[in-house]
Structures are given as C-alpha cells and as structure tokens.
N, C-alpha and C positions, 0 to 999 in steps of 0.2 A: 809361623811354623812353616818347616819343609813339608812339601808332598811326599807320599810313599811311593814307592816303586819306581819305574823307570821313568826318564822324563818323557813326556809325549813329543813324539817327532812333529815337526813343523807343518802346517797345513799343505803347502806347496809341496814337500817331500811326499805326503801321505798321497796327494793327488796322483803325483808322477809314479810311485808305485802302485797305485791302484788298490789300495788297501780300505777295508771297510770295518774298522775295529767294533762297531755296534750293530752289525748287519744282524737281521731277524729278530731285532728288539721292537717292541712297540716302542713310539715316541711322540711323547705329548708337543705339540705344536702350538704355541700361544697365537692367536689371530693378530694380525698386523693392527697396527692404530697407533697415535701418538699419546702419550699419557699426559692427563692436566694435572696443572700445576696446584699443589695443596695450597691452603689460605694459610696465613699466618706465618709466612717464612721472612725472615729479614731481608734487607736489599741486597746484601751481599750473596746470601743463599740463593736469592732468585737469579742474581746475575750468573751463579755457579748451574742453577738447574737449566737455564737456557743453553748456555756453553755446552753442557751434556748431553741434553736433548738433541741438540743441531748436530755435535759429532756423532752421537751413538745412530742417530736417524741415517747420518749419510752413510754410515757402515752398514745398515742395514741390521742392525742388532737391538731395535728397540721395539717394544711393543707398548701397547696400552696395560699390561700387566706389572710393568716394572716403574711404575709412580713411586711406589713407597720406596723402593731401593735406590731410585735417584733422588728423591725428597731426601733421605738419610743422608746419601753422601752430599748433597749440596748442603745440609745443615751443619754437618760435620767438619766439612772445608771450612765454612763460615768460621767455626768455633777453632779451627786449627788455624787459621789466619789471626783472629783474635790474640791467642795465646801467644803466636809469634810477636805481633806488635806489644803485649804486655810484658814479655821477656826482652824486648829490646829498650823498652823504657826502665823496667825495674831492676834487669839483671838475672843473672842464673840463680842467685840464692837472695835469701832475705834475713833480716833478724827477728830471731826468736827467742825471748828471755835474754840469756847471755850468751848467747851462741849464733852463728849463720846455719842456715838449713837451707835446702833446696827449694826454690820458689814451687809453690803448688802448680804454677802454669807450665812448670817444667816437665812434671810428672803428668799433666793431662795430655800435653804435646806428645809424649810416648803413648799414652794409650790411645788417642785420637789417631796417632799415624799408622798404628797397628790396625785399628778398625777400618779406616780410609783404605789402606791397602786391601785388605780383605774384599770391601766393597768393590774396590776398582779391579780387582781380579775375577768378581763374579761378573762384572759389567764388560770386561774386556777392553779396560781403559790401558793398557799396556802392551807392547809388541808380543811379549811372553804370553801374556794372558789371551791374545787374540790367536795364536798358535795352538793354544791347546782347546780353544772353542772347537765344538762340531761345526761344519757348515750348515746354515740354516737351510730348510728346505726351499726352493725357488718361490713357492707362491707365498712363502710367509716374510720375504723382504721385498715386494712388490713396493717400489719407491718410484713415485711418478718422474719422468724423465730421466730414470737410470735402467737400463737395459738388463734382463735377467742374466744369470751365468750362460744360460744355453743361448741366448742373444748375442751375446759378447762373444762367445765361441764361434758362433756361426759367422761373426764379421771379421773373425780371423784374430781376435785378442789384441793384446796391446801391441 
C-alpha cells in the first residue's frame, strides 16, 4: 500500500536544510537495550532473529521494546523461506480434482511478502525506510564503542 502525501525527504537532506518537521511535539523515547529472543522459535527463525538484532543494534535502531516485532519478522521470514522451498519442489500449480490450480504456498508467499515488507519498513530495514525514520535522540542510541552523533561531528565527521 502506498503512503499518502509527499514522499519524505532523505534524512541527510533534512539535516542540510535544518528543518525540524515535528518540532514542539512530545516524543516518546524507548529506553535503550537489546531485546531477548522468545522461546519456541525454529532454528531458521533464530538465525534471522540474531542477524536482525545485530544489524539493527549496529544502526542504533533497536530497543528492548522491539522484541515482538523482531520475533514476528523472524518467524515470517522462516515461513517465507519454507514456502519458497515448497514451490521449488512442487511447482506453482497443483492438481485439484480435474484441473490445475495455484499452489496454496504461492498464495501464502504473497501474503507473507506483504507482511514482511510492512514489518521491514517499521524496523527500518531498507534504505527508503531508514530515510523516513526520525533521527533518534542521542541518549537513546548509546551503543558501546560507537560515538554519539555529537562526538562524531566534534571529531570532524567522516
């Protein structure tokens, strides 16, 4: 589903212009921390969980509140991969009574792709999604060994 209104300007461009689109509004800031992996996930979902948590942690986009969303992303990714494997084995159609019909896994794949795209947008897992995210407050992205934005700018940037 397409977004309404104008496309958001990339974060780098907003910084250059010095605009503050949501100035004056109270903002909820989640406390930093890494989420814990829920029990009962498949091995493939656990691998996806670890990779997602590592990537989002490095970007400073992860808090302990994101556990449910990251778990849903990992489980749906695992189902998506399983559906692809099923379609590779069985083909896109199956025999039903006297005719061939679309494989149920193909319909499931379309639904999973849509759900995954929405979750990935929420988590900031694509370049476009990251551009649309607000910059987190410096205290909410404190990652050990990674300088804050103010420290990075003081050192002369990249």
